[in-house]
Rosetta silent file (secondary structure, phi, psi, omega in degrees, C-alpha in Angstrom):
SEQUENCE: MARRLTSLDQISLDLMVAGTRAAGVRRTKANVQACAELQIAIREALRAVLPPDDPRRDPDYPFDQAGA
SCORE:     score description
SCORE:     0.000 S_00000001
   1 L     0.000  125.259 -178.655   -4.716   14.528  -28.430 S_00000001
   2 L   -78.478  142.425  178.103   -4.976   16.483  -25.201 S_00000001
   3 L   -73.971  132.377  179.006   -2.430   15.875  -22.523 S_00000001
   4 L   -85.425  126.510 -178.804   -3.944   14.244  -19.450 S_00000001
   5 L   -80.542  153.663  177.532   -3.076   16.110  -16.269 S_00000001
   6 L   -61.003  133.019 -178.522   -2.005   14.347  -13.115 S_00000001
   7 L   -65.661  138.839  176.423   -5.046   13.465  -11.053 S_00000001
   8 H   -64.427  -28.521  176.651   -5.621   15.455   -7.875 S_00000001
   9 H   -62.604  -44.024 -179.694   -6.419   12.137   -6.191 S_00000001
  10 H   -68.665  -42.689  179.118   -2.933   10.844   -6.962 S_00000001
  11 H   -61.539  -46.212 -177.709   -1.253   14.105   -5.961 S_00000001
  12 H   -67.660  -34.045  175.783   -3.172   14.270   -2.683 S_00000001
  13 H   -64.212  -46.760  179.548   -2.397   10.606   -1.926 S_00000001
  14 H   -60.304  -41.509  179.197    1.318   11.207   -2.539 S_00000001
  15 H   -69.055  -38.057  177.215    1.248   14.294   -0.311 S_00000001
  16 H   -62.868  -45.297  179.543   -0.664   12.497    2.446 S_00000001
  17 H   -62.300  -46.886  179.776    1.860    9.645    2.424 S_00000001
  18 H   -63.280  -40.502 -179.428    4.816   12.056    2.445 S_00000001
  19 H   -67.036  -43.522  179.308    3.244   14.165    5.195 S_00000001
  20 H   -68.127  -35.945  177.560    2.451   11.256    7.482 S_00000001
  21 H   -65.287  -45.522 -179.897    5.922    9.832    6.912 S_00000001
  22 H   -64.104  -32.799  179.425    7.564   13.189    7.685 S_00000001
  23 H   -82.400   -7.291 -179.812    5.455   13.517   10.833 S_00000001
  24 L    77.517   22.080  179.808    6.391   10.007   11.928 S_00000001
  25 L   -95.353  121.514  176.262    2.787    8.789   11.807 S_00000001
  26 L   -81.441  135.615  177.370    2.396    5.164   10.790 S_00000001
  27 L   -85.861  118.241 -175.554   -0.643    4.486    8.636 S_00000001
  28 L  -129.248  174.027  175.559   -2.532    1.635   10.271 S_00000001
  29 H   -60.858  -30.804 -177.754   -5.995    0.100   10.234 S_00000001
  30 H   -70.631  -28.390 -177.320   -6.738    2.187   13.319 S_00000001
  31 H  -118.090   18.108 -179.116   -6.096    5.522   11.590 S_00000001
  32 H   -59.932  -38.132 -179.944   -7.090    4.749    7.992 S_00000001
  33 H   -65.322  -42.819  179.156  -10.160    7.015    8.282 S_00000001
  34 H   -64.509  -39.246  178.003   -8.091    9.945    9.552 S_00000001
  35 H   -66.467  -38.996  177.896   -5.585    9.468    6.722 S_00000001
  36 H   -64.834  -40.931  177.908   -8.401    9.360    4.158 S_00000001
  37 H   -64.915  -37.839  176.439   -9.855   12.580    5.590 S_00000001
  38 H   -63.764  -43.521  178.763   -6.417   14.196    5.385 S_00000001
  39 H   -60.994  -42.688  179.501   -6.087   13.136    1.746 S_00000001
  40 H   -64.185  -42.328  179.103   -9.508   14.616    0.943 S_00000001
  41 H   -62.742  -41.575  177.872   -8.623   17.882    2.683 S_00000001
  42 H   -63.341  -45.126 -179.542   -5.367   18.108    0.701 S_00000001
  43 H   -59.869  -44.802 -178.660   -7.199   17.395   -2.571 S_00000001
  44 H   -69.814  -33.090  175.677   -9.795   20.093   -1.934 S_00000001
  45 H   -66.070  -41.053  176.980   -7.113   22.616   -0.914 S_00000001
  46 H   -63.840  -43.244 -179.802   -5.266   21.917   -4.162 S_00000001
  47 H   -60.219  -37.475 -177.000   -8.486   22.273   -6.153 S_00000001
  48 H   -67.466  -24.816 -177.119   -9.163   25.648   -4.517 S_00000001
  49 H  -104.217    2.976  177.028   -5.858   27.139   -5.692 S_00000001
  50 L   -69.268  150.426  175.508   -5.875   25.851   -9.273 S_00000001
  51 L   -59.724  152.001 -177.208   -6.197   28.431  -12.057 S_00000001
  52 L   -57.634  -27.870 -177.279   -9.805   28.988  -13.226 S_00000001
  53 L   -92.077    3.339 -179.968   -9.177   27.303  -16.587 S_00000001
  54 L   -76.584  123.715 -177.658   -7.668   24.104  -15.110 S_00000001
  55 H   -64.127  -19.111 -179.690  -10.006   21.166  -15.866 S_00000001
  56 H   -72.330   -6.954  174.534   -9.095   19.544  -12.533 S_00000001
  57 H   -67.402  -24.515  177.285  -11.244   22.135  -10.757 S_00000001
  58 L   -76.264  123.001 -177.988  -14.180   19.974  -11.857 S_00000001
  59 L   -59.124  -19.499 -179.606  -14.684   17.243   -9.225 S_00000001
  60 L   -90.123   -1.610  179.454  -15.431   14.716  -12.005 S_00000001
  61 L   -62.730  136.427    2.912  -12.095   15.181  -13.816 S_00000001
  62 L   -96.033    9.301 -171.941  -10.954   13.107  -15.713 S_00000001
  63 L   -73.741  -18.416 -178.530  -14.135   11.057  -15.978 S_00000001
  64 L   -96.893    8.246 -175.899  -16.259   13.799  -17.546 S_00000001
  65 L   -84.113  121.630  178.529  -13.852   14.521  -20.413 S_00000001
  66 L   -70.153  132.223  176.380  -15.272   13.800  -23.862 S_00000001
  67 L    74.721   10.439 -178.864  -12.914   11.730  -25.988 S_00000001
  68 L   -83.310    0.000    0.000  -10.424   11.172  -23.186 S_00000001
């Protein structure tokens, strides 16, 4: 059984929350779009620096994994 890696979506969400908290930015209905864009930017930056053999480089991970 292959070990399932932490999702980049979850990592980027955690980093977005920590970053906005550290910056003193409250997440509100008014800035939900900006926070979502920040989360996406963080996720794509993480994807760009992953090793070439990391399955999370595939945007469909973990949904495209056979037998997962």
